[in-house]
LOMAR-342480 format. One record per residue: x, y, z of N, C-alpha, C, CB in turn; residue in three letters; residue number from 1. Coordinates in nm, 2 decimals. Glycine has a CB too. Layout:
N
<<X, Y, Z>, <X, Y, Z>, <X, Y, Z>, <X, Y, Z>, 'ALA', NUM>,
...
//
This chain:
75
<<0.08, -0.12, 0.00>, <0.00, 0.00, 0.00>, <0.09, 0.12, 0.00>, <-0.09, 0.00, 0.12>, 'MET', 1>,
<<0.07, 0.21, -0.10>, <0.14, 0.33, -0.10>, <0.06, 0.44, -0.04>, <0.18, 0.37, -0.25>, 'LYS', 2>,
<<0.13, 0.53, 0.03>, <0.06, 0.64, 0.09>, <0.07, 0.76, 0.00>, <0.12, 0.68, 0.23>, 'LEU', 3>,
<<-0.03, 0.85, 0.01>, <-0.03, 0.97, -0.06>, <0.06, 1.07, 0.02>, <-0.18, 1.03, -0.08>, 'LYS', 4>,
<<0.12, 1.17, -0.05>, <0.21, 1.26, 0.02>, <0.15, 1.32, 0.15>, <0.25, 1.37, -0.07>, 'PRO', 5>,
<<0.03, 1.36, 0.15>, <-0.04, 1.42, 0.27>, <-0.04, 1.31, 0.38>, <-0.18, 1.47, 0.24>, 'LYS', 6>,
<<-0.08, 1.19, 0.35>, <-0.09, 1.08, 0.45>, <0.05, 1.05, 0.50>, <-0.15, 0.96, 0.38>, 'GLN', 7>,
<<0.15, 1.05, 0.41>, <0.28, 1.02, 0.46>, <0.33, 1.13, 0.55>, <0.38, 1.01, 0.33>, 'ALA', 8>,
<<0.30, 1.25, 0.53>, <0.34, 1.36, 0.61>, <0.28, 1.35, 0.75>, <0.31, 1.50, 0.55>, 'HIS', 9>,
<<0.15, 1.32, 0.75>, <0.08, 1.30, 0.88>, <0.14, 1.18, 0.96>, <-0.07, 1.28, 0.86>, 'ILE', 10>,
<<0.16, 1.07, 0.89>, <0.22, 0.95, 0.96>, <0.36, 0.98, 1.01>, <0.22, 0.83, 0.86>, 'LEU', 11>,
<<0.44, 1.06, 0.93>, <0.57, 1.09, 0.97>, <0.57, 1.17, 1.10>, <0.64, 1.17, 0.86>, 'PHE', 12>,
<<0.49, 1.28, 1.10>, <0.49, 1.36, 1.22>, <0.44, 1.28, 1.34>, <0.39, 1.48, 1.20>, 'ILE', 13>,
<<0.34, 1.19, 1.32>, <0.29, 1.11, 1.43>, <0.40, 1.01, 1.48>, <0.17, 1.03, 1.39>, 'PHE', 14>,
<<0.46, 0.94, 1.39>, <0.56, 0.84, 1.43>, <0.69, 0.91, 1.50>, <0.61, 0.76, 1.32>, 'LEU', 15>,
<<0.73, 1.02, 1.44>, <0.85, 1.09, 1.50>, <0.81, 1.14, 1.64>, <0.89, 1.21, 1.41>, 'VAL', 16>,
<<0.69, 1.19, 1.66>, <0.65, 1.24, 1.79>, <0.65, 1.12, 1.89>, <0.51, 1.31, 1.78>, 'SER', 17>,
<<0.59, 1.01, 1.85>, <0.58, 0.90, 1.94>, <0.71, 0.84, 1.97>, <0.49, 0.79, 1.88>, 'VAL', 18>,
<<0.80, 0.82, 1.87>, <0.93, 0.76, 1.90>, <1.02, 0.85, 1.98>, <1.00, 0.73, 1.76>, 'MET', 19>,
<<1.02, 0.98, 1.95>, <1.10, 1.07, 2.03>, <1.05, 1.07, 2.18>, <1.10, 1.21, 1.97>, 'MET', 20>,
<<0.92, 1.07, 2.20>, <0.87, 1.07, 2.33>, <0.91, 0.94, 2.40>, <0.71, 1.08, 2.33>, 'THR', 21>,
<<0.90, 0.83, 2.33>, <0.94, 0.70, 2.39>, <1.09, 0.70, 2.44>, <0.92, 0.58, 2.29>, 'ALA', 22>,
<<1.18, 0.75, 2.35>, <1.32, 0.75, 2.38>, <1.35, 0.85, 2.49>, <1.40, 0.79, 2.25>, 'VAL', 23>,
<<1.29, 0.97, 2.48>, <1.33, 1.07, 2.58>, <1.27, 1.03, 2.72>, <1.27, 1.20, 2.54>, 'MET', 24>,
<<1.14, 0.99, 2.72>, <1.08, 0.95, 2.85>, <1.16, 0.83, 2.92>, <0.94, 0.92, 2.84>, 'SER', 25>,
<<1.20, 0.74, 2.84>, <1.27, 0.62, 2.89>, <1.41, 0.67, 2.94>, <1.29, 0.52, 2.78>, 'LEU', 26>,
<<1.48, 0.75, 2.87>, <1.61, 0.79, 2.91>, <1.61, 0.88, 3.03>, <1.68, 0.87, 2.80>, 'ALA', 27>,
<<1.51, 0.97, 3.04>, <1.50, 1.06, 3.15>, <1.47, 0.98, 3.28>, <1.40, 1.17, 3.13>, 'ILE', 28>,
<<1.37, 0.89, 3.26>, <1.33, 0.81, 3.38>, <1.44, 0.72, 3.43>, <1.20, 0.73, 3.34>, 'LEU', 29>,
<<1.51, 0.66, 3.34>, <1.62, 0.58, 3.37>, <1.73, 0.65, 3.45>, <1.68, 0.51, 3.25>, 'LEU', 30>,
<<1.76, 0.77, 3.40>, <1.86, 0.86, 3.47>, <1.81, 0.91, 3.60>, <1.90, 0.98, 3.38>, 'LEU', 31>,
<<1.69, 0.94, 3.61>, <1.63, 1.00, 3.74>, <1.61, 0.89, 3.85>, <1.50, 1.07, 3.71>, 'ARG', 32>,
<<1.55, 0.78, 3.81>, <1.52, 0.68, 3.92>, <1.59, 0.55, 3.90>, <1.37, 0.65, 3.92>, 'VAL', 33>,
<<1.65, 0.52, 3.79>, <1.72, 0.40, 3.77>, <1.63, 0.28, 3.74>, <1.81, 0.36, 3.89>, 'GLY', 34>,
<<1.68, 0.17, 3.71>, <1.60, 0.05, 3.69>, <1.55, 0.00, 3.82>, <1.68, -0.06, 3.61>, 'TRP', 35>,
<<1.41, -0.02, 3.83>, <1.36, -0.08, 3.94>, <1.24, -0.17, 3.90>, <1.31, 0.02, 4.05>, 'ASN', 36>,
<<1.18, -0.23, 4.00>, <1.07, -0.33, 3.98>, <0.95, -0.27, 3.90>, <1.02, -0.38, 4.11>, 'GLN', 37>,
<<0.92, -0.15, 3.92>, <0.80, -0.08, 3.86>, <0.84, 0.00, 3.74>, <0.73, 0.00, 3.96>, 'ASN', 38>,
<<0.96, -0.01, 3.69>, <1.01, 0.08, 3.59>, <0.92, 0.09, 3.47>, <1.15, 0.04, 3.55>, 'PHE', 39>,
<<0.88, -0.03, 3.41>, <0.80, -0.03, 3.29>, <0.67, 0.03, 3.31>, <0.78, -0.18, 3.25>, 'ILE', 40>,
<<0.60, 0.00, 3.43>, <0.47, 0.07, 3.45>, <0.48, 0.22, 3.47>, <0.41, 0.01, 3.58>, 'LEU', 41>,
<<0.59, 0.26, 3.54>, <0.61, 0.41, 3.55>, <0.63, 0.47, 3.42>, <0.72, 0.44, 3.65>, 'ILE', 42>,
<<0.72, 0.40, 3.34>, <0.76, 0.45, 3.21>, <0.63, 0.46, 3.11>, <0.86, 0.37, 3.14>, 'TRP', 43>,
<<0.55, 0.36, 3.11>, <0.43, 0.36, 3.03>, <0.34, 0.48, 3.06>, <0.36, 0.23, 3.04>, 'LEU', 44>,
<<0.33, 0.51, 3.19>, <0.25, 0.62, 3.23>, <0.31, 0.75, 3.18>, <0.23, 0.63, 3.38>, 'GLY', 45>,
<<0.44, 0.77, 3.21>, <0.51, 0.89, 3.16>, <0.50, 0.90, 3.01>, <0.66, 0.88, 3.21>, 'ASP', 46>,
<<0.52, 0.79, 2.94>, <0.51, 0.79, 2.79>, <0.38, 0.83, 2.74>, <0.55, 0.64, 2.74>, 'PHE', 47>,
<<0.27, 0.78, 2.80>, <0.14, 0.82, 2.76>, <0.11, 0.97, 2.78>, <0.03, 0.74, 2.84>, 'ALA', 48>,
<<0.15, 1.02, 2.90>, <0.14, 1.16, 2.92>, <0.22, 1.24, 2.82>, <0.18, 1.20, 3.07>, 'ILE', 49>,
<<0.34, 1.20, 2.80>, <0.43, 1.27, 2.70>, <0.36, 1.27, 2.56>, <0.56, 1.20, 2.69>, 'GLY', 50>,
<<0.30, 1.16, 2.52>, <0.24, 1.16, 2.39>, <0.12, 1.26, 2.38>, <0.18, 1.02, 2.36>, 'CYS', 51>,
<<0.05, 1.28, 2.49>, <-0.06, 1.38, 2.49>, <-0.01, 1.52, 2.46>, <-0.13, 1.38, 2.63>, 'LEU', 52>,
<<0.12, 1.54, 2.49>, <0.18, 1.67, 2.46>, <0.26, 1.67, 2.33>, <0.27, 1.72, 2.57>, 'PHE', 53>,
<<0.33, 1.57, 2.30>, <0.42, 1.57, 2.18>, <0.35, 1.55, 2.05>, <0.52, 1.46, 2.20>, 'SER', 54>,
<<0.24, 1.48, 2.05>, <0.17, 1.46, 1.92>, <0.11, 1.59, 1.87>, <0.07, 1.35, 1.93>, 'ILE', 55>,
<<0.03, 1.66, 1.96>, <-0.02, 1.79, 1.91>, <0.09, 1.89, 1.88>, <-0.12, 1.85, 2.02>, 'PRO', 56>,
<<0.19, 1.89, 1.97>, <0.30, 1.98, 1.94>, <0.37, 1.95, 1.81>, <0.41, 1.97, 2.06>, 'ALA', 57>,
<<0.38, 1.83, 1.77>, <0.44, 1.79, 1.64>, <0.36, 1.85, 1.53>, <0.46, 1.64, 1.63>, 'GLY', 58>,
<<0.23, 1.84, 1.54>, <0.14, 1.88, 1.43>, <0.13, 2.03, 1.42>, <0.00, 1.83, 1.45>, 'PHE', 59>,
<<0.17, 2.10, 1.53>, <0.17, 2.25, 1.53>, <0.31, 2.30, 1.49>, <0.13, 2.30, 1.67>, 'ILE', 60>,
<<0.41, 2.24, 1.55>, <0.55, 2.30, 1.53>, <0.61, 2.26, 1.40>, <0.63, 2.25, 1.65>, 'LEU', 61>,
<<0.59, 2.13, 1.36>, <0.66, 2.09, 1.23>, <0.63, 2.18, 1.11>, <0.62, 1.94, 1.20>, 'VAL', 62>,
<<0.50, 2.21, 1.09>, <0.47, 2.30, 0.98>, <0.52, 2.44, 1.00>, <0.32, 2.31, 0.96>, 'PRO', 63>,
<<0.52, 2.49, 1.12>, <0.58, 2.62, 1.15>, <0.73, 2.63, 1.12>, <0.55, 2.67, 1.29>, 'LEU', 64>,
<<0.80, 2.52, 1.17>, <0.94, 2.51, 1.15>, <0.97, 2.50, 1.00>, <1.00, 2.40, 1.23>, 'ILE', 65>,
<<0.89, 2.41, 0.93>, <0.91, 2.39, 0.78>, <0.90, 2.53, 0.71>, <0.81, 2.29, 0.73>, 'ARG', 66>,
<<0.80, 2.61, 0.74>, <0.78, 2.74, 0.68>, <0.89, 2.83, 0.70>, <0.65, 2.80, 0.73>, 'LYS', 67>,
<<0.94, 2.83, 0.83>, <1.05, 2.92, 0.87>, <1.18, 2.88, 0.79>, <1.08, 2.91, 1.02>, 'TRP', 68>,
<<1.20, 2.75, 0.78>, <1.32, 2.70, 0.71>, <1.31, 2.73, 0.56>, <1.34, 2.55, 0.73>, 'ILE', 69>,
<<1.19, 2.71, 0.50>, <1.16, 2.73, 0.36>, <1.19, 2.88, 0.32>, <1.02, 2.69, 0.32>, 'ASP', 70>,
<<1.15, 2.97, 0.41>, <1.17, 3.11, 0.38>, <1.32, 3.15, 0.38>, <1.10, 3.20, 0.49>, 'LYS', 71>,
<<1.40, 3.06, 0.44>, <1.55, 3.09, 0.45>, <1.63, 3.00, 0.36>, <1.59, 3.08, 0.59>, 'ARG', 72>,
<<1.56, 2.93, 0.27>, <1.63, 2.83, 0.18>, <1.63, 2.89, 0.04>, <1.56, 2.69, 0.19>, 'THR', 73>,
<<1.74, 2.88, -0.02>, <1.75, 2.92, -0.16>, <1.68, 2.82, -0.25>, <1.90, 2.94, -0.20>, 'GLU', 74>,
<<1.62, 2.87, -0.36>, <1.55, 2.79, -0.45>, <1.64, 2.73, -0.55>, <1.44, 2.86, -0.52>, 'ALA', 75>,
//
């Protein structure tokens, strides 16, 4: 199945937001509390909360950043 460019862009923003949230929340939690018995459960909660912020932020910030960069890019 091939995606249309608009679909691909939406999927890209969504996946980048989710993956960055996963990596960052895991790394920060690991550095702050270390590995323990409840690590996965705590991380899943932190990850879910992070996604509530990162996904909308991705859909707002990525187009704004793209416009800003495009204005400063030679054709």
